[in-house]
C-alpha positions in Angstrom: 33.4 -4.5 -33.9 33.5 -4.3 -30.2 29.9 -4.4 -28.5 28.8 -0.8 -26.8 29.2 -0.6 -23.1 26.0 -0.9 -21.2 25.8 1.6 -18.4 25.5 0.3 -15.1 21.9 -0.3 -13.6 21.2 2.3 -10.9 21.2 0.9 -7.6 18.5 1.2 -5.1 18.4 0.1 -1.8 15.0 -0.4 -0.2 14.8 -0.2 3.8 11.5 -1.5 5.3 10.6 -2.4 8.6 7.4 -3.6 8.0 8.0 -6.6 5.3 4.3 -7.9 5.3 0.8 -6.8 4.4 0.2 -3.5 2.2 3.4 -2.1 2.7 5.1 -5.1 1.1 2.5 -5.5 -1.8 3.4 -1.6 -2.5 7.0 -2.1 -2.1 6.8 -5.0 -4.7 4.9 -3.4 -7.1 7.5 -0.6 -7.4 10.5 -3.3 -7.8 8.3 -4.8 -10.7 8.0 -1.5 -12.5 11.6 -0.6 -12.5 13.3 -4.1 -13.8 16.0 -1.9 -15.4 17.1 -0.9 -11.9 19.4 -3.1 -9.6 17.1 -3.7 -6.6 18.4 -4.2 -2.9 16.8 -4.9 0.2 17.1 -4.2 4.0 14.3 -5.6 5.9 12.8 -6.7 9.2 10.1 -9.5 8.5 6.9 -9.1 10.6 6.9 -13.0 10.9 3.1 -12.9 12.1 1.6 -11.4 8.9 4.0 -12.4 6.2 3.9 -15.7 3.9 6.9 -16.0 1.7 5.6 -16.1 -2.0 8.8 -15.6 -4.2 9.3 -12.0 -3.6 13.0 -12.3 -2.8 14.2 -13.5 -6.4 13.7 -9.9 -7.4 16.5 -8.3 -5.5 20.4 -8.3 -5.9 20.6 -8.7 -2.5 18.6 -9.4 0.8 19.8 -8.0 4.2 18.2 -8.7 7.5 17.7 -5.9 10.3 19.0 -7.1 13.6 16.7 -7.9 16.7 17.5 -4.6 18.4 16.1 -1.3 16.7 19.1 0.5 18.8 21.5 -1.1 16.1 19.6 -0.5 13.0 21.4 2.9 12.2 24.6 1.0 12.2 23.3 -1.7 10.2 22.0 0.3 7.6 25.2 2.3 7.2 27.0 -1.0 6.8 24.7 -2.2 4.1 25.3 1.4 2.3 28.9 0.7 2.2 28.8 -2.8 1.1 25.8 -1.8 -1.7 26.9 1.9 -2.6 23.1 2.6 -3.6 22.5 5.6 -5.5 19.1 5.6 -4.2 18.0 4.5 -0.4 14.5 4.4 -0.5 12.8 3.9 3.0 9.4 2.6 3.2 6.7 3.8 6.0 7.3 5.7 9.1 9.5 4.0 11.4 12.0 3.0 8.4 11.7 7.0 7.2 12.7 7.8 10.8 15.6 5.8 11.3 17.2 6.0 7.7 16.8 9.6 7.9 18.8 9.8 11.6 21.4 7.2 10.2 22.4 9.0 6.8 22.5 12.2 4.6 21.1 12.9 1.6 23.1 14.1 -1.2 23.5 14.2 -4.7 25.4 10.7 -5.0 22.9 9.1 -2.6 19.6 10.4 -2.5 17.1 9.4 0.2 13.7 8.9 -1.1 10.7 8.2 1.2 7.3 6.8 0.9 5.3 6.9 4.4 2.6 4.6 3.1 0.2 6.5 5.6 2.2 9.3 7.9 2.0 8.4 11.5 0.4 12.0 12.4 -2.9 10.6 10.5 -3.3 7.9 13.3 -6.7 8.2 15.4 -5.7 5.6 18.0 -3.6 8.4 19.8 -4.1 11.7 21.3 -3.4 14.9 19.6 -0.2 15.5 21.5 1.1 12.7 20.1 0.1 13.1 16.6 1.4 16.9 16.8 4.7 15.1 17.4 4.5 12.7 14.5 3.8 15.9 12.4 6.9 17.8 14.1 9.2 15.1 13.4 8.1 14.3 9.8 8.4 18.2 9.1 12.1 18.2 10.7 13.1 15.0 8.6 11.9 16.2 5.5 15.0 18.3 5.8 17.3 15.4 5.1 15.0 13.7 2.5 15.7 14.4 -1.5 12.1 13.2 -2.3 8.9 12.3 -0.5 7.0 9.8 -2.6 3.6 10.0 -1.4 1.4 7.0 -2.5 -1.6 9.3 -3.1 -2.2 12.8 -4.4 -3.5 13.3 -0.4 -0.2 12.4 0.8 2.2 13.8 -1.6 0.2 17.3 -1.5 0.5 17.4 2.2 4.1 16.9 2.2 4.3 19.7 -0.6 3.0 22.4 1.7 5.9 22.1 4.2 8.7 24.6 4.3 11.0 21.9 4.8 10.0 19.7 1.8 12.6 19.9 -0.9 10.6 18.1 -3.4 7.3 16.0 -3.1 6.2 13.4 -6.1 2.9 11.7 -6.4 3.5 7.8 -7.0 0.4 6.1 -7.4 0.0 2.3 -6.5 -1.6 0.2 -8.9 -2.6 -3.4 -9.2 -2.3 -5.7 -12.4 -5.6 -6.9 -13.4 -5.9 -10.9 -12.7 -6.9 -13.1 -15.7 -10.3 -13.6 -13.8 -11.2 -9.8 -13.5 -13.9 -9.6 -16.1 -16.4 -8.8 -13.2 -19.4 -10.9 -12.2 -23.2 -10.0 -12.8 -23.9 -12.5 -10.5 -24.9 -10.3 -7.1 -26.7 -12.6 -4.9 -24.6 -14.9 -2.3 -20.6 -14.6 -2.1 -18.9 -13.3 0.4 -18.1 -9.6 2.0 -14.4 -9.1 2.3 -12.2 -7.1 4.3 -8.3 -7.3 4.0 -5.4 -6.4 6.1 -3.6 -6.3 9.6 -6.4 -6.4 12.2 -5.3 -3.5 14.1 -6.8 0.1 15.0 -5.9 1.5 11.7 -8.4 -1.2 9.6 -10.9 -0.6 12.4 -12.4 -4.4 12.8 -15.0 -3.1 15.0 -16.4 -1.1 12.1 -16.4 -4.0 9.8 -17.7 -6.0 12.2 -20.4 -3.1 12.7 -21.3 -3.3 9.0 -22.1 -7.4 9.3 -24.1 -6.6 12.1 -26.2 -4.4 10.6 -26.9 -6.6 7.6 -27.8 -9.5 10.0 -30.0 -6.7 11.7 -31.7 -6.0 8.6 -32.3 -10.0 8.3 -29.8 -9.7 4.9 -28.2 -13.3 4.9 -24.2 -12.3 4.7 -21.1 -14.5 4.8 -18.2 -12.4 5.7 -14.4 -12.9 5.7 -11.5 -11.0 6.7 -8.0 -11.9 4.9 -5.5 -11.5 7.0 -4.8 -11.2 10.8 -3.4 -9.3 13.7 -4.4 -8.1 17.3 -6.2 -10.6 19.3 -9.0 -8.4 20.7 -9.8 -7.4 16.9 -9.9 -11.0 15.8 -12.6 -11.9 18.6 -14.5 -9.0 17.6 -14.6 -10.1 14.1 -15.1 -13.6 15.2 -18.0 -12.6 17.7 -20.0 -11.1 14.6 -19.7 -14.4 12.5 -16.7 -13.2 10.4 -14.2 -15.8 9.5 -10.5 -14.5 10.1 -8.2 -16.7 7.6 -5.0 -15.8 9.1 -1.9 -14.8 7.1 -1.6 -16.3 3.3 0.6 -16.4 0.7 0.1 -13.4 -1.4 -1.3 -15.5 -4.5 -3.9 -17.4 -2.3 -5.0 -13.9 -0.7 -5.6 -12.5 -4.4 -7.5 -15.5 -5.3 -9.8 -15.1 -2.3 -10.3 -11.5 -2.8 -11.2 -12.2 -6.4 -14.0 -14.4 -5.6 -15.5 -11.8 -3.0 -19.1 -10.3 -3.7 -18.1 -6.8 -2.3 -15.0 -5.7 -0.7 -15.7 -3.4 2.1 -12.9 -0.7 3.3 -13.2 0.4 6.9 -9.8 2.0 7.6 -9.8 5.0 9.6 -6.9 6.5 8.0 -4.5 5.2 5.0 -1.6 6.3 2.7 -3.4 4.6 -0.3 -4.7 0.9 0.3 -3.5 -1.7 -2.3 -6.6 -3.5 -1.4 -9.1 -1.4 -3.1 -6.7 -1.2 -6.2 -6.7 -5.1 -6.0 -10.5 -5.4 -5.6 -10.9 -3.0 -8.7 -8.2 -4.7 -10.9 -10.5 -8.3 -9.9 -13.7 -6.6 -11.0 -15.2 -6.8 -7.3 -17.7 -4.0 -6.4 -16.2 -1.6 -3.4 -17.7 0.2 -0.7 -15.5 2.4 1.6 -15.2 4.6 4.5 -14.6 8.2 3.8 -11.5 9.0 4.8 -8.7 11.7 3.3 -7.0 9.1 1.0 -10.3 8.5 -1.0 -10.5 12.4 -1.8 -11.9 12.3 -5.5 -13.6 8.7 -5.1 -16.7 8.3 -6.0 -18.9 9.9 -3.4 -22.1 7.4 -3.4 -19.8 4.5 -2.7 -18.5 6.2 0.6 -20.0 6.2 4.2 -19.1 7.3 7.6 -21.2 4.7 9.7 -21.3 1.2 9.7 -25.2 1.4 8.9 -24.5 3.5 5.6 -21.7 1.2 4.3 -24.2 -1.9 5.2 -26.9 -0.2 3.0 -24.1 0.5 0.2 -23.3 -3.4 0.5 -27.2 -4.3 -0.1 -27.4 -1.8 -3.0 -24.6 -3.4 -4.9 -25.6 -7.2 -3.8 -29.3 -6.5 -5.0 -28.5 -5.0 -8.6 -26.3 -6.1 -11.5 -26.8 -2.7 -12.7 -25.8 -0.7 -9.5 -22.6 -3.6 -9.1 -21.6 -2.8 -12.8 -22.1 1.1 -12.0 -20.0 0.8 -9.0 -17.0 -1.2 -11.1 -16.9 1.5 -13.3 -16.9 4.4 -11.2 -13.9 3.1 -9.2 -12.4 2.2 -12.5 -12.3 5.9 -13.5 -11.5 7.0 -10.2 -8.3 4.8 -10.5 -7.6 5.3 -13.9 -4.2 6.9 -13.5 -3.1 4.1 -10.9 -1.3 2.0 -13.8 2.1 0.5 -13.9 3.0 3.0 -16.7 2.2 6.3 -14.3 3.9 4.3 -11.5 7.4 4.2 -13.6 6.7 7.3 -14.8 6.5 9.0 -11.1 9.4 6.7 -9.7 11.5 8.0 -12.6 10.8 11.2 -11.3 11.1 10.5 -7.8 14.5 8.7 -8.3 15.7 11.2 -10.9 16.4 8.7 -13.6 18.1 9.9 -16.8 15.9 9.9 -20.1 18.0 7.5 -21.7 17.4 4.7 -18.8 13.8 5.8 -18.8 13.4 4.7 -22.3 15.1 1.5 -21.4 12.7 0.9 -18.6 9.7 1.5 -20.5 10.7 -1.3 -23.1 11.8 -3.5 -20.3 8.4 -3.1 -18.9 6.4 -3.7 -22.2 8.7 -6.8 -22.5 7.3 -8.2 -19.0 
């Protein structure tokens, strides 16, 4: 008796201009959550903030964007003709821009767009520039099948536009490492920040937290996992913060898992992978109050370096407070799971129920 014919896997082409740091982390989780799909990649590597760690083995094909952005639309159209994807998933604002200007979304080739933080949320540019970014996103939504926001804040913002055909919240998640039990020890250890040292992450604010702790004569070893702009690195170094430079993803996660407190100081975000990674590792978190943390535990959010420094002191000084911090963040992030991500990606990609059932079996087998 002949074996039943298996339906071909849905081909998904991921387009990413910033193959490094948080966008890469989120993209790789999408790929790992959907092993039943056939994943292809068109990327531009940010050599200054990317260390290979075996990610490319998960893609059926990998294509490189050429040096000149002026040629990217032609390169994208060429890869689309070669791969014939059913889904083109653009990651981040720049990839979302040139993807939606280069090809059209249609029933047999749907464009899905994840901003990983909209450009109009930036606070390092003026109001006029932000308004221009907002208008561009509003207009480009007409050529987007689905905006797959990585936070409820991001998806909800998109859904309010009349030009938006469809918005789906696809939560980021981070698997728990083997060492994620959470330590009751709250003295000593490192205060950690993570990410690209750029205005978005606000290294000056992080340095201010460390300065406030030392001004209060609280001994503090601080480290920033990552690298970036020279001025920001100098600011961190001048406050006694060790800047590791870019590490392989597994090494960066190991360093984060050993932290005493994770301090998130970004001025704007989609939804940061580093917060999920810290929570999964059982590391207490204090964070700056921004839109992405709507609904987060209020008592662990602050608006000034001094407020965050006081929260750091609180979790470092009490095992009970540290455990309360872990519990409250875990409750807030309860829906940021692999199962939820698979379910929402299924919605965003419009994958059939039969294929979804196969996906669940594939995920459970991993």
